[in-house]
MARBA-3410 file (N, C-alpha, C, O; in Angstrom, 1 decimal):
234
-29.2,5.3,-1.8,-29.0,4.1,-2.5,-27.7,3.2,-2.4,-26.5,3.4,-2.5 ~ -28.8,2.0,-2.1,-27.6,1.1,-1.4,-27.0,0.1,-2.9,-27.4,0.1,-4.1 ~ -25.7,-0.8,-2.1,-25.2,-1.6,-3.4,-25.8,-2.7,-4.1,-25.4,-3.5,-4.9 ~ -27.2,-2.7,-3.4,-27.9,-4.3,-3.6,-28.6,-3.6,-4.5,-29.3,-4.4,-5.2 ~ -28.8,-2.1,-4.8,-29.7,-1.6,-5.9,-29.2,-2.0,-7.2,-30.0,-2.3,-8.1
-27.8,-2.1,-7.4,-26.8,-2.0,-8.5,-26.4,-3.8,-8.7,-25.7,-4.2,-9.6 ~ -27.0,-4.6,-7.7,-26.7,-6.1,-7.5,-25.3,-6.0,-7.3,-25.0,-7.0,-7.8 ~ -24.4,-5.4,-7.0,-23.1,-5.7,-7.4,-22.6,-7.1,-6.0,-21.8,-8.0,-6.2 ~ -23.3,-6.8,-4.9,-23.1,-8.2,-3.7,-23.8,-9.5,-4.7,-23.1,-10.3,-5.2 ~ -25.0,-9.6,-4.8,-25.4,-10.6,-5.6,-25.0,-11.1,-7.0,-25.4,-12.3,-7.3
-24.3,-10.3,-7.7,-23.4,-10.2,-9.3,-22.4,-10.9,-8.8,-22.1,-11.9,-9.5 ~ -21.6,-10.7,-7.7,-20.2,-11.4,-7.4,-20.5,-12.7,-6.6,-19.7,-13.6,-6.6 ~ -21.7,-12.9,-5.8,-21.7,-14.1,-5.4,-22.6,-15.4,-6.3,-22.9,-16.6,-6.0 ~ -22.8,-14.6,-7.5,-23.3,-15.6,-8.7,-22.0,-16.3,-9.5,-20.9,-15.8,-9.5 ~ -22.3,-17.3,-10.1,-21.1,-18.3,-11.1,-21.1,-17.2,-11.9,-20.0,-16.6,-11.6
-21.7,-16.6,-12.7,-21.6,-15.6,-14.0,-20.5,-14.7,-13.2,-19.4,-14.7,-13.6 ~ -20.9,-14.0,-12.0,-20.0,-13.1,-11.5,-19.0,-13.4,-11.1,-18.3,-12.4,-11.1 ~ -18.5,-14.5,-10.6,-17.3,-14.7,-10.1,-16.4,-15.3,-11.1,-15.2,-15.4,-11.1 ~ -17.4,-15.5,-12.1,-16.2,-15.8,-13.8,-15.7,-14.5,-14.0,-14.5,-14.3,-14.1 ~ -16.6,-13.6,-14.1,-16.3,-12.3,-14.7,-15.1,-11.6,-13.5,-14.1,-11.0,-13.8
-15.5,-11.8,-12.4,-14.5,-11.2,-11.5,-13.3,-11.8,-11.6,-12.4,-10.9,-11.7 ~ -12.7,-13.6,-11.8,-11.6,-13.8,-11.7,-10.8,-13.5,-13.0,-9.5,-13.6,-13.0 ~ -11.7,-12.9,-14.3,-10.9,-12.7,-15.4,-10.4,-11.2,-15.4,-9.3,-11.0,-15.8 ~ -11.3,-10.0,-14.7,-10.9,-8.8,-14.4,-9.7,-9.0,-13.5,-8.6,-8.3,-13.8 ~ -9.8,-10.0,-12.2,-8.6,-9.9,-11.3,-7.6,-10.4,-12.6,-7.0,-9.4,-13.0
-7.4,-11.0,-13.0,-6.5,-11.4,-13.9,-5.4,-10.5,-14.4,-4.2,-10.6,-14.3 ~ -6.3,-9.4,-15.2,-5.7,-8.3,-15.6,-5.1,-7.3,-14.6,-4.2,-6.5,-14.9 ~ -5.6,-7.3,-13.5,-5.3,-6.0,-12.5,-4.0,-7.0,-11.8,-3.2,-6.4,-11.1 ~ -3.8,-8.0,-11.8,-2.7,-8.7,-11.1,-1.5,-8.6,-12.2,-0.3,-8.4,-11.8 ~ -1.9,-8.6,-13.5,-1.1,-8.5,-14.7,-0.4,-7.0,-14.8,0.7,-6.7,-15.3
-1.5,-5.6,-13.9,-0.6,-4.5,-13.9,-0.1,-4.3,-12.6,0.6,-3.3,-12.5 ~ -0.1,-4.9,-11.6,0.3,-5.0,-10.5,0.4,-5.9,-9.8,-0.3,-6.2,-8.9 ~ 1.8,-6.8,-10.5,1.8,-7.8,-9.9,2.4,-8.2,-8.3,2.4,-9.3,-7.7 ~ 2.9,-7.1,-7.8,3.3,-7.4,-6.3,3.4,-5.9,-5.7,4.1,-5.0,-6.3 ~ 2.7,-5.6,-4.4,2.4,-4.5,-3.4,3.0,-4.9,-2.3,2.5,-4.4,-1.3
3.8,-5.6,-2.2,4.2,-6.0,-0.9,4.6,-4.7,-0.3,5.2,-3.7,-0.8 ~ 4.0,-4.9,1.4,4.4,-3.5,2.2,3.6,-1.9,1.7,3.7,-0.8,2.3 ~ 3.1,-2.1,0.8,2.4,-1.0,0.4,0.9,-1.0,1.4,0.4,-1.7,2.2 ~ 0.6,0.0,1.0,-1.1,0.5,1.5,-1.9,1.1,0.4,-1.8,2.1,-0.3 ~ -2.7,0.2,0.4,-3.7,-0.1,-0.8,-5.2,0.6,-0.4,-5.9,0.2,0.5
-5.6,1.7,-1.1,-7.0,1.4,-0.8,-8.3,1.5,-2.4,-8.3,2.1,-3.4 ~ -9.2,0.8,-2.0,-9.7,0.2,-3.1,-11.2,1.0,-2.8,-11.8,0.8,-1.7 ~ -11.7,2.1,-4.1,-13.0,2.8,-3.6,-13.8,2.3,-4.9,-13.6,2.3,-6.1 ~ -14.9,1.8,-4.1,-16.4,1.7,-5.2,-16.7,0.5,-4.7,-17.1,0.6,-3.5 ~ -16.6,-0.9,-5.3,-17.1,-2.0,-4.8,-15.6,-2.8,-5.0,-15.4,-3.6,-6.0
-14.8,-2.7,-4.3,-13.3,-3.3,-5.1,-12.8,-4.3,-4.2,-11.7,-4.8,-4.5 ~ -13.6,-4.6,-2.7,-13.3,-5.6,-1.8,-12.7,-7.2,-3.0,-11.6,-7.8,-2.9 ~ -13.6,-7.5,-3.7,-13.2,-8.8,-4.5,-12.2,-8.8,-5.5,-11.8,-9.8,-6.2 ~ -11.9,-7.9,-5.4,-10.0,-7.9,-6.2,-9.1,-7.3,-5.1,-7.8,-7.6,-5.2 ~ -9.6,-6.5,-4.2,-8.3,-6.3,-2.9,-7.9,-7.8,-2.3,-6.7,-7.9,-1.8
-8.4,-8.7,-2.2,-7.7,-10.1,-2.1,-6.7,-10.3,-3.1,-6.1,-11.3,-2.7 ~ -6.3,-9.8,-4.1,-4.9,-10.1,-4.7,-4.0,-9.9,-4.2,-3.1,-10.7,-4.4 ~ -3.8,-8.6,-3.2,-2.6,-7.9,-2.6,-2.9,-8.2,-1.0,-2.3,-7.4,-0.3 ~ -3.6,-8.9,-0.4,-3.9,-8.7,1.1,-2.6,-9.4,1.7,-2.0,-8.8,2.5 ~ -2.4,-10.5,1.4,-1.2,-11.6,1.9,0.2,-10.8,1.9,1.1,-11.2,2.7
0.3,-9.6,0.9,1.6,-9.0,1.0,1.6,-7.5,1.4,2.7,-7.1,1.9 ~ 0.6,-6.7,1.2,0.0,-5.3,1.1,0.3,-5.2,2.8,0.0,-6.0,3.7 ~ 1.0,-4.0,2.7,1.1,-3.4,4.4,-0.4,-3.3,5.2,-0.5,-3.6,6.4 ~ -1.7,-2.7,4.4,-2.6,-2.5,4.7,-3.6,-2.7,3.1,-3.1,-2.7,2.0 ~ -4.7,-2.9,3.5,-5.7,-2.9,2.4,-7.1,-2.5,3.1,-7.7,-3.1,4.0
-7.6,-1.2,2.1,-9.0,-0.6,3.0,-9.9,-0.5,1.8,-9.5,-0.1,0.7 ~ -11.1,-1.1,2.2,-12.1,-1.0,0.8,-13.2,0.2,1.4,-13.7,0.3,2.5 ~ -13.4,0.9,0.3,-14.0,2.0,0.9,-15.4,2.2,-0.1,-15.0,2.4,-1.3 ~ -16.4,2.1,0.0,-17.8,2.2,-0.6,-18.2,3.7,-0.2,-18.4,4.2,0.9 ~ -18.4,4.4,-1.7,-19.3,5.9,-1.7,-20.7,5.6,-0.4,-21.3,4.6,-0.2
-20.7,6.6,0.1,-22.3,6.7,0.8,-23.4,6.0,-0.4,-24.2,5.1,-0.1 ~ -23.1,6.7,-1.8,-24.4,6.2,-2.3,-24.7,4.7,-2.5,-25.8,4.2,-2.8 ~ -23.4,4.2,-2.4,-23.7,2.7,-2.9,-23.8,1.8,-1.7,-24.1,0.6,-1.9 ~ -23.5,2.3,-0.3,-23.3,1.5,1.0,-22.5,0.7,1.1,-21.8,0.5,0.1 ~ -22.4,0.1,2.1,-21.0,-0.7,2.6,-21.6,-2.5,1.5,-22.6,-3.2,1.3
-20.0,-2.5,0.9,-20.2,-3.5,0.2,-20.6,-4.9,0.7,-20.5,-4.9,2.0 ~ -20.9,-5.9,0.3,-21.5,-6.8,1.0,-20.6,-8.1,0.1,-21.1,-8.7,-0.8 ~ -19.4,-8.3,0.7,-18.6,-9.5,0.3,-18.1,-10.1,0.9,-17.1,-9.5,1.3 ~ -18.2,-11.0,1.3,-16.9,-12.1,2.4,-15.6,-12.0,1.8,-15.4,-12.6,0.7 ~ -14.2,-11.0,2.5,-13.2,-11.4,2.1,-12.5,-12.1,2.7,-12.6,-12.3,3.9
-11.4,-12.7,1.8,-10.3,-13.8,2.5,-9.5,-13.5,3.4,-8.9,-14.5,3.9 ~ -9.2,-12.5,3.8,-8.2,-12.1,5.0,-8.8,-10.9,5.7,-9.8,-10.4,5.4 ~ -8.1,-10.6,6.7,-8.1,-9.4,7.8,-8.3,-8.1,6.7,-7.6,-8.1,5.7 ~ -9.4,-7.1,7.0,-9.3,-6.2,6.0,-10.4,-5.3,6.9,-11.2,-5.6,7.7 ~ -10.0,-4.0,6.4,-10.7,-2.9,6.6,-11.9,-2.3,5.8,-11.7,-2.2,4.6
-13.1,-2.0,6.3,-14.1,-1.4,5.1,-14.8,-0.6,6.0,-15.1,-0.9,7.2 ~ -15.0,0.5,5.3,-16.0,1.6,5.4,-16.7,2.4,4.5,-16.3,2.5,3.3 ~ -17.8,3.1,4.8,-18.8,4.0,3.9,-18.2,5.6,4.5,-18.1,6.2,5.6 ~ -18.0,6.1,3.0,-18.0,7.5,3.0,-18.0,8.4,2.4,-17.2,8.1,1.4 ~ -18.5,9.6,2.3,-18.8,10.5,1.2,-17.5,10.3,0.0,-16.4,10.0,0.3
-17.9,10.5,-1.3,-17.0,10.3,-2.0,-16.2,11.6,-2.1,-15.1,11.5,-2.6 ~ -16.6,12.9,-1.7,-16.4,14.1,-1.9,-15.2,14.4,-0.6,-14.3,15.3,-0.7 ~ -15.5,13.8,0.4,-14.6,13.7,1.9,-14.2,12.5,2.0,-14.9,11.7,2.5 ~ -13.1,12.1,1.4,-12.6,11.0,2.1,-11.8,11.1,3.6,-11.1,12.0,3.8 ~ -12.0,10.1,4.5,-11.4,10.1,5.6,-10.4,9.9,5.7,-10.2,8.9,6.5
-9.4,10.4,5.3,-7.7,9.6,5.3,-6.9,11.3,5.1,-7.2,12.1,4.2 ~ -6.0,11.4,5.9,-5.3,12.4,5.5,-4.3,12.5,4.2,-4.2,11.4,3.6 ~ -3.7,13.6,3.8,-3.1,13.6,2.3,-2.0,12.9,2.5,-1.5,12.7,3.6 ~ -1.4,12.2,1.1,-0.8,11.5,0.7,-0.7,10.3,1.9,0.1,10.1,2.8 ~ -1.7,9.6,1.7,-2.1,8.3,2.8,-1.7,7.1,2.2,-1.4,6.1,2.9
-1.9,7.3,0.4,-2.2,5.6,0.2,-0.8,5.4,-1.1,-0.6,6.2,-2.0 ~ -0.1,4.3,-1.0,0.8,3.7,-2.1,0.1,3.7,-3.6,0.6,4.0,-4.7 ~ -1.2,3.1,-3.3,-2.0,2.8,-4.3,-3.4,3.0,-4.1,-3.9,3.3,-3.0 ~ -4.3,2.7,-5.3,-5.7,3.4,-5.1,-6.3,2.6,-6.0,-5.9,2.9,-7.2 ~ -7.2,1.5,-5.9,-7.9,1.0,-7.2,-9.2,1.5,-7.1,-9.9,1.5,-6.1
-9.6,2.2,-8.6,-11.2,2.6,-8.6,-11.8,1.8,-9.0,-11.5,1.5,-10.2 ~ -13.0,0.9,-8.5,-13.7,0.0,-9.7,-15.0,0.0,-9.1,-15.1,-0.1,-7.9 ~ -15.8,0.1,-9.6,-17.5,0.3,-9.9,-17.4,1.5,-8.7,-18.0,1.4,-7.6 ~ -16.6,2.6,-9.2,-16.6,3.9,-8.1,-17.1,5.0,-9.5,-18.2,5.5,-9.6 ~ -15.7,5.1,-10.5,-16.2,6.5,-11.5,-17.5,6.4,-12.1,-18.1,7.5,-12.3
-18.0,5.2,-12.4,-19.1,5.2,-13.3,-20.3,5.3,-12.5,-21.3,5.6,-12.9 ~ -20.0,5.0,-10.8,-21.4,5.5,-10.5,-21.1,6.6,-9.2,-21.7,6.7,-8.2 ~ -20.0,7.4,-9.7,-19.9,8.5,-8.8,-20.8,9.7,-9.0,-20.9,10.2,-10.1 ~ -21.4,10.2,-8.0,-22.5,11.8,-8.2,-21.6,12.7,-8.5,-22.2,13.7,-8.9 ~ -20.5,12.8,-8.5,-19.5,13.8,-8.7,-18.2,13.3,-8.8,-17.3,13.3,-8.0
-18.2,12.9,-10.5,-17.0,12.2,-10.6,-15.2,13.3,-10.4,-14.2,12.8,-10.2 ~ -15.5,15.0,-10.4,-14.9,15.6,-10.3,-14.4,15.3,-9.2,-13.3,14.9,-9.2 ~ -14.9,15.4,-8.2,-14.3,15.7,-6.7,-14.1,14.3,-6.2,-13.6,14.3,-5.1 ~ -14.3,13.4,-6.5,-13.9,12.0,-6.1,-12.7,11.8,-6.4,-12.0,11.3,-5.6 ~ -12.2,12.4,-8.0,-11.2,12.2,-8.5,-10.1,13.3,-7.6,-9.0,12.9,-7.3
-10.3,14.5,-7.4,-9.6,15.5,-6.7,-9.4,14.7,-4.8,-8.3,14.7,-4.2 ~ -10.2,14.3,-4.5,-10.1,13.7,-3.2,-9.2,12.4,-3.3,-8.4,12.1,-2.4 ~ -9.4,11.5,-4.6,-8.0,10.7,-4.8,-6.7,11.3,-4.8,-5.7,10.9,-4.1 ~ -6.7,12.2,-5.6,-5.0,12.7,-5.9,-4.8,13.3,-4.6,-3.6,13.3,-4.3 ~ -5.7,14.0,-3.6,-5.0,14.4,-2.2,-4.4,13.3,-1.3,-3.5,13.5,-0.5
-5.1,12.3,-1.6,-4.8,10.9,-0.3,-3.6,10.1,-1.3,-3.3,8.9,-1.0 ~ -3.2,10.4,-2.1,-2.5,9.5,-3.0,-0.9,10.1,-3.0,-0.7,11.3,-3.4 ~ 0.3,9.2,-2.5,1.4,9.5,-2.5,1.8,10.3,-3.7,1.3,10.0,-4.7 ~ 2.8,11.3,-3.5,3.2,11.7,-4.8,3.4,10.5,-5.8,2.8,10.4,-6.9 ~ 4.6,9.6,-5.2,4.7,8.6,-6.4,4.0,7.3,-6.6,4.3,6.3,-7.1
2.8,7.6,-5.9,1.5,6.4,-5.9,1.0,6.5,-7.3,1.3,7.3,-8.2 ~ 0.1,5.2,-7.1,-0.1,5.1,-8.6,-2.1,5.0,-8.4,-2.7,4.5,-7.4 ~ -2.5,5.4,-9.3,-4.1,5.2,-9.1,-4.3,4.2,-10.7,-3.7,4.4,-11.8 ~ -5.5,3.1,-10.2,-5.8,2.5,-11.5,-7.4,2.2,-11.7,-8.1,1.5,-11.0 ~ -7.8,2.9,-12.5,-9.0,2.9,-13.0,-10.1,2.3,-13.4,-10.5,3.0,-14.3
-10.9,1.4,-13.1,-11.7,0.2,-14.0,-13.5,0.7,-14.1,-14.3,0.5,-13.3 ~ -13.5,1.3,-15.6,-14.9,1.6,-16.0,-15.4,0.6,-17.0,-14.7,0.0,-17.8 ~ -16.5,0.5,-17.0,-17.6,-0.2,-18.1,-17.3,0.8,-19.2,-17.7,2.0,-19.2 ~ -16.6,0.2,-20.1,-16.5,0.4,-21.3,-17.9,1.1,-22.5,-18.8,0.3,-22.8 ~ -17.9,2.1,-22.9,-19.3,2.6,-23.4,-19.5,1.7,-24.9,-20.6,1.5,-25.3
-18.6,1.3,-25.5,-18.7,0.8,-26.9,-18.8,-0.7,-26.1,-19.1,-1.5,-27.0 ~ -18.7,-1.1,-25.4,-18.5,-2.5,-25.0,-19.9,-3.5,-24.5,-20.9,-3.1,-23.8 ~ -19.9,-4.3,-25.0,-21.3,-5.2,-24.6,-21.5,-4.9,-23.6,-22.6,-4.3,-23.5 ~ -20.6,-5.3,-22.2,-21.0,-5.1,-20.9,-22.1,-4.1,-20.5,-23.2,-4.2,-19.9 ~ -21.5,-3.0,-21.0,-22.1,-1.7,-20.8,-23.8,-1.5,-21.0,-24.6,-0.6,-20.5
-24.1,-2.6,-22.0,-25.5,-2.5,-22.4,-26.4,-3.5,-21.9,-27.5,-3.8,-22.4 ~ -25.9,-4.1,-20.9,-26.4,-5.3,-20.1,-26.8,-5.2,-18.5,-26.1,-5.7,-17.6 ~ -28.1,-4.4,-18.1,-28.3,-4.2,-17.3,-28.7,-5.2,-16.1,-29.2,-4.9,-15.0 ~ -28.4,-6.3,-16.7,-28.5,-7.6,-15.8,-27.1,-7.8,-14.9,-27.0,-8.6,-14.0 ~ -26.1,-6.8,-15.3,-25.1,-7.1,-14.6,-24.5,-5.4,-14.0,-24.9,-4.3,-14.5
-23.7,-5.4,-13.1,-23.5,-3.8,-12.4,-22.9,-2.9,-13.6,-23.1,-1.7,-13.7 ~ -21.9,-3.9,-14.6,-21.4,-2.5,-15.5,-22.5,-2.3,-16.5,-22.1,-1.7,-17.5 ~ -23.8,-2.8,-16.4,-24.8,-1.8,-17.1,-25.5,-0.7,-16.3,-26.6,-0.4,-16.8 ~ -25.1,-0.2,-15.3,-25.6,0.3,-14.5,-24.4,1.9,-14.5,-23.2,1.8,-14.9 ~ -24.9,3.0,-14.1,-24.1,4.5,-14.3,-23.9,4.7,-15.7,-24.6,4.4,-16.7
-22.4,5.5,-15.1,-21.8,6.6,-16.5,-20.7,5.4,-17.2,-19.6,5.1,-16.7 ~ -21.1,5.0,-18.2,-19.7,4.2,-19.0,-19.1,5.4,-19.5,-19.5,6.6,-19.7 ~ -17.4,4.5,-19.9,-16.9,5.8,-20.3,-15.5,4.8,-21.5,-15.1,3.6,-21.3 ~ -15.3,5.6,-22.3,-14.5,5.2,-23.4,-13.1,5.3,-23.2,-12.7,6.4,-22.9 ~ -12.1,4.3,-23.4,-10.9,4.6,-22.7,-10.2,6.0,-22.8,-9.5,6.4,-21.9
-10.5,6.8,-24.4,-10.3,8.0,-24.2,-10.5,8.9,-23.3,-9.7,9.6,-22.7 ~ -12.3,8.9,-23.2,-12.9,9.8,-21.9,-12.1,9.5,-21.1,-11.5,10.6,-20.9 ~ -11.7,8.6,-20.3,-11.2,8.4,-19.2,-9.7,9.3,-19.1,-9.3,10.2,-18.3 ~ -9.1,8.7,-20.1,-7.7,9.4,-20.1,-7.8,10.5,-19.9,-7.3,11.0,-18.9 ~ -8.7,11.2,-21.0,-9.0,12.8,-20.7,-9.6,13.1,-19.5,-9.0,14.1,-19.1
-10.5,12.8,-18.8,-10.6,13.2,-17.7,-9.8,13.0,-16.6,-9.9,13.9,-15.7 ~ -9.0,11.9,-16.4,-7.9,12.0,-15.8,-6.5,13.4,-15.6,-6.0,14.0,-14.7 ~ -6.4,13.3,-17.0,-5.4,14.3,-17.2,-6.0,15.7,-16.7,-5.3,16.5,-16.1 ~ -7.5,16.3,-16.9,-7.9,17.1,-16.6,-7.9,17.6,-14.9,-8.0,18.8,-14.5 ~ -7.6,16.5,-14.2,-7.5,16.3,-12.6,-6.5,15.7,-11.9,-6.6,15.0,-10.9
-5.0,16.4,-12.9,-3.7,16.1,-12.6,-3.2,14.9,-12.3,-2.3,14.6,-11.5 ~ -3.9,14.0,-13.4,-3.3,12.5,-13.1,-2.7,12.7,-14.8,-3.1,13.4,-15.7 ~ -1.3,11.5,-14.8,-0.4,11.5,-16.2,-1.1,9.9,-16.4,-1.2,9.2,-15.4 ~ -1.4,9.5,-17.3,-1.9,8.3,-18.1,-0.6,7.6,-18.5,-0.1,8.0,-19.6 ~ 0.2,6.5,-17.6,1.2,5.8,-18.0,0.8,4.5,-18.9,1.6,4.0,-19.7
-0.3,3.8,-18.8,-0.8,2.5,-18.9,-2.3,2.4,-19.1,-3.1,2.6,-18.2 ~ -2.7,2.0,-20.4,-4.3,1.7,-20.9,-4.3,-0.1,-20.9,-3.2,-0.7,-21.2 ~ -5.5,-0.8,-20.4,-5.5,-2.1,-20.6,-7.2,-2.3,-21.0,-8.1,-1.5,-21.1 ~ -7.2,-3.6,-21.1,-8.7,-3.9,-21.0,-9.3,-5.3,-20.7,-8.5,-6.1,-20.4 ~ -10.4,-5.7,-20.7,-10.8,-6.9,-19.9,-12.7,-7.2,-20.1,-13.7,-6.4,-20.0
-12.7,-8.4,-20.4,-14.0,-9.0,-20.6,-14.4,-8.4,-22.1,-15.0,-7.4,-22.5 ~ -13.7,-9.5,-22.8,-13.6,-9.1,-24.5,-14.9,-10.8,-24.3,-15.4,-11.3,-25.3 ~ -15.1,-11.4,-23.1,-16.3,-12.4,-23.1,-17.7,-11.9,-22.9,-18.0,-11.1,-22.0 ~ -18.5,-12.1,-23.7,-20.3,-11.7,-24.1,-20.6,-11.9,-22.8,-20.1,-12.9,-22.2 ~ -21.5,-11.1,-22.0,-22.1,-11.5,-20.3,-22.8,-12.3,-20.5,-24.0,-11.8,-20.5
-22.8,-13.7,-20.9,-23.5,-15.0,-21.2,-22.8,-16.4,-20.3,-21.7,-17.0,-20.5 ~ -23.9,-16.8,-19.4,-23.1,-17.9,-18.8,-22.4,-18.9,-19.7,-21.3,-19.2,-19.3 ~ -22.8,-19.5,-20.6,-21.9,-20.2,-21.7,-20.7,-19.7,-22.2,-19.8,-20.4,-22.7 ~ -20.7,-18.5,-22.3,-19.2,-18.0,-23.0,-18.6,-17.5,-21.6,-17.4,-17.7,-21.6 ~ -18.9,-17.0,-20.5,-18.3,-16.9,-19.4,-17.3,-17.9,-18.8,-16.2,-17.8,-18.2
-18.2,-19.2,-19.2,-17.6,-20.8,-18.6,-16.2,-20.8,-19.8,-15.1,-21.4,-19.5 ~ -16.3,-20.2,-20.7,-15.0,-20.3,-21.8,-14.5,-19.0,-21.9,-14.1,-18.4,-22.9 ~ -14.6,-18.6,-20.6,-14.2,-17.1,-20.6,-12.7,-17.0,-20.9,-12.4,-16.1,-21.7 ~ -11.6,-17.7,-20.5,-10.2,-18.1,-20.6,-9.9,-17.4,-21.9,-9.4,-16.3,-22.0 ~ -10.7,-18.6,-23.4,-10.3,-18.8,-24.4,-11.0,-17.3,-25.1,-10.3,-16.8,-26.0
-12.4,-16.4,-24.8,-12.6,-15.4,-25.2,-11.6,-14.5,-24.9,-11.4,-13.7,-25.8 ~ -10.9,-14.3,-23.6,-10.1,-12.9,-23.4,-8.8,-13.3,-24.1,-8.3,-12.4,-24.7 ~ -8.3,-14.4,-24.3,-7.3,-14.4,-25.2,-7.5,-13.9,-26.8,-7.1,-13.0,-27.4 ~ -8.3,-14.7,-27.1,-8.7,-14.4,-28.5,-9.2,-12.7,-28.6,-9.0,-12.1,-29.7 ~ -9.8,-12.1,-27.5,-10.1,-10.9,-27.7,-8.9,-10.1,-27.7,-8.7,-9.3,-28.6
-7.9,-10.1,-26.8,-6.8,-9.7,-26.7,-5.6,-9.3,-28.0,-4.8,-8.4,-28.4 ~ -5.9,-11.0,-28.5,-5.1,-10.9,-30.0,-5.8,-10.2,-30.9,-5.1,-9.7,-31.8 ~ -6.9,-10.1,-31.0,-7.5,-10.2,-32.2,-8.5,-8.8,-32.7,-8.6,-8.2,-33.8 ~ -9.1,-8.4,-31.3,-10.0,-7.7,-31.1,-9.5,-6.1,-30.6,-8.7,-6.0,-29.7 ~ -10.2,-4.8,-31.3,-9.7,-3.5,-30.7,-10.0,-3.4,-29.4,-11.0,-4.0,-29.1
-9.3,-2.9,-28.6,-9.6,-2.5,-27.1,-10.8,-1.7,-26.9,-11.7,-1.9,-26.0 ~ -10.9,-0.7,-28.0,-12.2,-0.3,-27.6,-13.7,-1.0,-27.6,-14.7,-0.4,-27.3 ~ -13.6,-2.4,-27.9,-14.8,-3.0,-27.9,-14.8,-4.2,-26.9,-15.5,-5.2,-26.9 ~ -13.7,-3.8,-25.8,-14.0,-4.6,-24.5,-15.0,-4.1,-23.5,-15.4,-3.0,-23.2 ~ -15.3,-5.0,-23.1,-16.1,-4.5,-21.6,-16.1,-3.4,-20.9,-16.9,-2.5,-20.7
-14.7,-3.8,-20.6,-13.9,-2.9,-19.7,-12.8,-2.0,-20.2,-12.5,-2.0,-21.3 ~ -12.3,-1.0,-19.3,-11.4,-0.2,-19.8,-10.7,0.0,-18.7,-11.3,0.5,-17.8 ~ -9.4,-0.4,-18.5,-8.5,-0.2,-17.7,-7.2,0.9,-17.8,-6.3,0.7,-18.6 ~ -7.2,1.9,-16.9,-6.4,2.9,-16.7,-5.4,3.2,-15.8,-5.9,3.5,-14.7 ~ -4.2,3.2,-15.8,-3.4,3.5,-14.6,-2.6,4.8,-15.0,-2.2,5.0,-16.2
-2.4,5.8,-13.8,-2.1,7.0,-13.8,-1.3,6.9,-12.5,-1.1,6.1,-11.6 ~ -0.7,8.1,-12.7,0.4,9.1,-11.6,-0.1,10.3,-11.5,-1.0,10.8,-12.2 ~ 0.5,10.9,-10.3,0.1,12.2,-10.0,0.9,13.0,-11.0,2.2,12.9,-11.0 ~ 0.2,13.7,-11.9,1.0,15.2,-12.5,1.4,16.0,-11.6,0.6,16.8,-11.1 ~ 2.5,16.1,-11.1,3.0,17.3,-10.2,3.4,18.4,-11.0,3.3,19.5,-10.4
3.7,18.5,-12.0,3.8,19.6,-12.9,2.6,20.5,-13.0,2.6,21.7,-13.4 ~ 1.4,19.7,-12.7,0.2,20.5,-12.9,0.0,21.5,-11.8,-0.1,21.2,-10.6 ~ -0.2,22.7,-12.2,-0.2,24.0,-11.3,-1.6,23.9,-10.1,-1.5,24.3,-8.9 ~ -2.7,23.2,-10.6,-4.1,23.5,-9.9,-4.9,22.5,-10.3,-5.0,22.3,-11.5 ~ -5.7,21.8,-9.5,-6.8,21.0,-10.3,-7.7,21.7,-10.8,-7.9,22.8,-10.5
-8.5,21.0,-11.7,-9.3,21.4,-12.6,-10.4,21.5,-11.8,-10.9,20.7,-11.1 ~ -10.6,22.7,-12.1,-12.2,23.7,-11.7,-11.4,24.7,-10.7,-12.0,25.8,-10.4 ~ -10.4,24.5,-10.3,-9.6,25.9,-9.4,-9.5,27.2,-10.3,-9.2,27.1,-11.5 ~ -9.7,28.4,-9.8,-9.3,29.7,-10.5,-8.4,30.2,-9.9,-8.6,30.6,-8.7 ~ -7.2,30.3,-10.3,-5.9,31.2,-9.9,-6.4,32.9,-10.1,-6.9,33.4,-11.2
-6.2,33.5,-8.8,-6.6,34.9,-8.6,-5.6,35.4,-8.7,-4.8,35.0,-7.9 ~ -5.2,36.2,-9.6,-3.9,37.3,-9.9,-3.5,38.1,-8.6,-4.3,38.7,-8.0 ~ -2.1,38.1,-8.1,-2.0,39.0,-7.3,-0.9,40.2,-7.1,0.3,39.9,-7.4 ~ -1.1,41.6,-6.6,-0.7,42.6,-7.2,0.6,42.5,-5.9,0.5,42.3,-4.7 ~ 1.8,42.9,-6.8,3.1,42.6,-6.2,3.2,44.1,-6.1,2.7,44.8,-7.0
3.9,44.7,-5.0,4.4,46.0,-4.9,6.1,46.0,-5.1,6.6,45.2,-4.3 ~ 6.9,46.6,-5.7,7.8,46.5,-5.6,8.8,47.9,-5.6,8.3,48.9,-6.2 ~ 10.0,48.0,-5.0,10.3,49.4,-4.6,10.9,50.4,-6.2,11.7,50.0,-7.0 ~ 10.5,51.1,-6.1,10.8,52.0,-7.8,12.1,51.9,-7.8,12.8,52.4,-8.8
END
């Protein structure tokens, strides 16, 4: 299944997609204002958003899961891009300071394995930022955008999923209160200000969740601890 099946490249190349991308980018930059000297990995279709930090980060890599194919997006600066299986990311343990997951979790064939791999490659003091289509929002209902494909989540569902996979949620945000139609997107900044001021976040188009590794957890979800017999002298 290639990325064009979901219209990712076509969407972000359109006027409406570019407008939606700018609105989301403003929220991402607000959450991570500076990543000077850090290693950043974007999983899913993250290339349009990695441009926020390319000029200051030590490295930015855009990784597309194999079922999506390589992202078709013209980056604005030097970058690395690759395709890999989501349950076997081609990086050593503790490789990245930041991981941005956008158009990734809801498109994942196995979200559990993807999150376990993300935990593995993230440094112990690193941060994960997850962007997903909000199941209660209007964007998740519209199939003419990529946010209308895959498995949407509510903010609470994302938080609980992360907690089950050794992450501790530290911050939640939202984006795309703007309805997914051209006239509204042209006035998107006003819609976003109004939405953040008066509308419940659970009705935003996108849920944004920032988390850190929960090092107090003993084992990732899904693993079974086998008791060991210990012999001691009488």
